[in-house]
C-alpha positions as CSV (number, residue, x, y, z in Angstrom):
1,M,-22.0,6.5,8.3
2,A,-24.2,4.3,6.2
3,H,-27.8,6.3,5.3
4,G,-31.2,5.2,5.8
5,P,-34.3,5.7,7.3
6,E,-35.5,4.4,10.7
7,G,-36.2,1.0,10.6
8,T,-33.8,-0.1,7.8
9,I,-30.6,-2.2,8.1
10,Y,-28.4,1.3,7.4
11,R,-29.8,3.0,10.2
12,D,-26.9,3.6,12.9
13,E,-25.1,1.0,11.2
14,E,-21.3,1.1,11.6
15,G,-18.9,-0.3,9.5
16,F,-19.9,0.4,6.1
17,D,-17.5,2.8,4.3
18,D,-19.2,5.9,2.6
19,T,-16.1,6.2,0.2
20,L,-17.2,2.7,-1.4
21,K,-20.6,3.9,-2.3
22,I,-21.8,3.7,-5.9
23,D,-24.8,4.6,-7.6
24,I,-25.2,1.7,-10.1
25,N,-26.6,2.6,-13.7
26,F,-29.0,-0.3,-14.7
27,A,-29.1,1.1,-18.2
28,Q,-24.9,0.4,-18.3
29,M,-25.9,-3.4,-16.8
30,K,-26.5,-6.3,-19.3
31,L,-27.6,-9.7,-17.6
32,I,-25.9,-12.4,-19.2
33,R,-27.2,-15.4,-17.3
34,K,-28.5,-16.4,-13.8
35,L,-25.8,-18.1,-11.7
36,K,-27.5,-19.2,-8.6
37,T,-30.6,-18.8,-6.5
38,S,-31.6,-19.5,-2.9
39,R,-33.6,-18.6,-0.6
40,T,-31.8,-15.5,0.9
41,S,-30.2,-14.3,-2.6
42,S,-29.7,-14.5,-6.2
43,I,-26.6,-14.4,-8.2
44,F,-26.3,-13.2,-11.7
45,H,-23.3,-12.9,-14.0
46,V,-23.5,-9.4,-15.8
47,N,-21.8,-6.9,-17.8
48,Y,-21.2,-3.7,-16.2
49,N,-19.7,-0.7,-18.2
50,G,-18.2,-3.4,-20.7
51,E,-16.7,-5.5,-17.7
52,P,-17.9,-8.8,-16.6
53,R,-19.1,-8.7,-12.9
54,V,-21.1,-11.0,-10.4
55,F,-24.2,-9.3,-9.2
56,K,-25.5,-10.6,-6.0
57,V,-29.0,-9.4,-4.8
58,F,-30.4,-10.0,-1.4
59,H,-33.9,-10.7,-0.4
60,N,-34.1,-8.2,2.4
61,N,-36.0,-10.0,5.3
62,E,-35.8,-6.5,7.5
63,D,-33.9,-8.6,10.3
64,T,-32.0,-6.2,11.8
65,R,-31.6,-8.3,15.1
66,Y,-28.2,-9.9,16.0
67,A,-28.2,-13.7,16.8
68,D,-28.1,-14.5,21.0
69,D,-24.5,-14.1,20.8
70,G,-24.6,-10.1,20.3
71,V,-22.1,-10.6,17.3
72,R,-23.5,-12.5,14.5
73,G,-26.0,-10.3,12.3
74,L,-29.0,-12.0,10.9
75,N,-29.4,-9.8,8.0
76,R,-27.1,-11.5,5.1
77,S,-26.7,-8.3,3.0
78,R,-25.4,-6.3,5.9
79,C,-23.0,-9.0,7.0
80,E,-22.0,-9.3,3.2
81,I,-21.1,-5.7,2.7
82,R,-19.6,-5.1,6.0
83,A,-17.5,-7.7,5.4
84,Y,-16.6,-6.3,1.8
85,C,-15.5,-3.1,3.7
86,N,-13.0,-4.5,5.8
87,L,-11.5,-6.6,3.0
88,K,-11.5,-3.6,0.8
89,L,-9.9,-1.5,3.5
90,Y,-7.3,-4.0,4.7
91,G,-6.4,-4.5,1.0
92,I,-7.4,-8.3,0.9
93,C,-9.2,-7.6,-2.4
94,D,-6.3,-6.3,-3.9
95,G,-4.4,-9.4,-3.0
96,G,-6.5,-11.6,-4.9
97,Y,-7.9,-13.8,-2.0
98,V,-11.4,-12.6,-2.1
99,P,-13.1,-10.9,-5.4
100,N,-12.7,-7.7,-6.0
101,W,-15.8,-5.9,-5.5
102,A,-18.3,-2.7,-6.0
103,P,-20.0,-1.4,-3.2
104,H,-23.7,-1.9,-1.9
105,L,-26.6,0.0,-4.4
106,E,-27.0,3.5,-2.9
107,A,-30.4,3.5,-4.7
108,F,-32.0,0.9,-2.0
109,H,-30.7,2.6,1.4
110,H,-33.9,5.0,1.6
111,D,-36.1,2.3,0.9
112,S,-37.4,-0.6,3.4
113,G,-38.1,-3.9,2.2
114,L,-36.5,-3.7,-1.1
115,P,-33.4,-5.9,-1.9
116,S,-29.7,-5.1,-1.3
117,A,-26.8,-5.8,-3.7
118,V,-23.3,-6.0,-4.1
119,L,-21.6,-5.9,-7.5
120,I,-18.5,-8.4,-7.1
121,E,-15.8,-9.2,-9.6
122,Y,-16.4,-12.0,-12.1
123,L,-14.3,-14.9,-12.0
124,P,-14.0,-17.0,-15.5
125,Q,-14.6,-20.7,-15.3
126,P,-13.7,-21.3,-11.6
127,L,-13.1,-24.7,-10.1
128,V,-14.8,-25.3,-6.6
129,M,-12.2,-26.7,-4.1
130,N,-13.1,-30.6,-3.5
131,S,-11.6,-34.1,-3.0
132,V,-10.5,-34.1,-7.3
133,T,-9.3,-30.6,-6.9
134,Y,-7.5,-30.7,-3.7
135,S,-3.6,-31.0,-3.4
136,K,-1.4,-29.9,-0.4
137,D,0.0,-27.1,-2.2
138,R,-3.5,-25.6,-2.9
139,M,-4.6,-26.1,0.5
140,Q,-1.8,-23.9,2.2
141,K,-2.5,-21.1,-0.4
142,V,-5.8,-21.4,0.9
143,A,-5.0,-21.1,4.3
144,I,-2.8,-18.1,3.4
145,G,-6.3,-17.0,1.9
146,I,-8.4,-17.6,5.3
147,Q,-5.2,-15.9,7.4
148,Q,-5.5,-12.4,5.2
149,I,-9.1,-12.5,5.8
150,H,-8.6,-12.8,9.4
151,L,-6.2,-10.0,9.2
152,A,-9.1,-7.5,8.2
153,L,-11.0,-8.9,11.2
154,I,-13.3,-11.0,9.6
155,E,-14.5,-14.2,10.7
156,H,-16.1,-16.0,7.4
157,N,-18.2,-18.3,9.2
158,D,-19.0,-20.1,6.3
159,P,-15.6,-22.4,5.4
160,Y,-16.9,-25.1,3.5
161,P,-15.1,-26.1,0.4
162,K,-18.0,-24.6,-1.7
163,N,-16.7,-21.2,-0.8
164,I,-13.2,-21.6,-2.2
165,L,-12.8,-21.3,-5.6
166,I,-10.0,-22.0,-7.8
167,V,-9.3,-19.7,-10.9
168,P,-7.1,-21.0,-13.5
169,D,-4.3,-18.1,-14.5
170,D,-0.8,-18.0,-14.0
171,P,-0.3,-18.2,-11.4
172,E,-3.5,-20.0,-10.0
173,R,-5.9,-17.8,-7.8
174,F,-7.4,-18.9,-4.9
175,V,-10.7,-17.1,-3.8
176,W,-12.8,-17.1,-0.9
177,I,-16.1,-16.2,-1.6
178,D,-19.7,-15.6,-0.1
179,F,-19.6,-13.5,3.4
180,D,-23.2,-13.1,3.9
181,V,-22.7,-14.8,7.4
182,A,-19.3,-13.3,8.3
183,I,-18.6,-11.9,11.6
184,V,-17.0,-8.8,11.4
């Protein structure tokens, strides 16, 4: 069970795997550059313990409610963390279909109103799936990726091309990102 005081997103929350918790040592983290900022989160390329990573920090709007359907959470950090817990549990991260990740920040669990964050695998020089990068073979591999995500009992809920990355390698990886509106 996740930890946290009354009124935070972590109180009585299901879907967080306590074995995946880490305490981030910020002295070991070096900011390389800001990748993206939105009204819901900021995403940074960092070096953590000598490894390139993506550090995604969510604005905590303290919205612990669910949408009218009673299924989709309105707190984006909760959605993303729960999705990655399932993706890790079902081995989808290890299959390369989504970035591997280090879990939520234990240091923020006891604070109301402070940001939440995840530390994600850094994918060097990815291409976004679009009309230029599209091919039938690539799309078949993307479809396998979303099928793997569904096997982890996750509905991505934001299946736009901007959330599909092509990672140049041998072989190429096709990686789904951005689980902050996922339904677990």
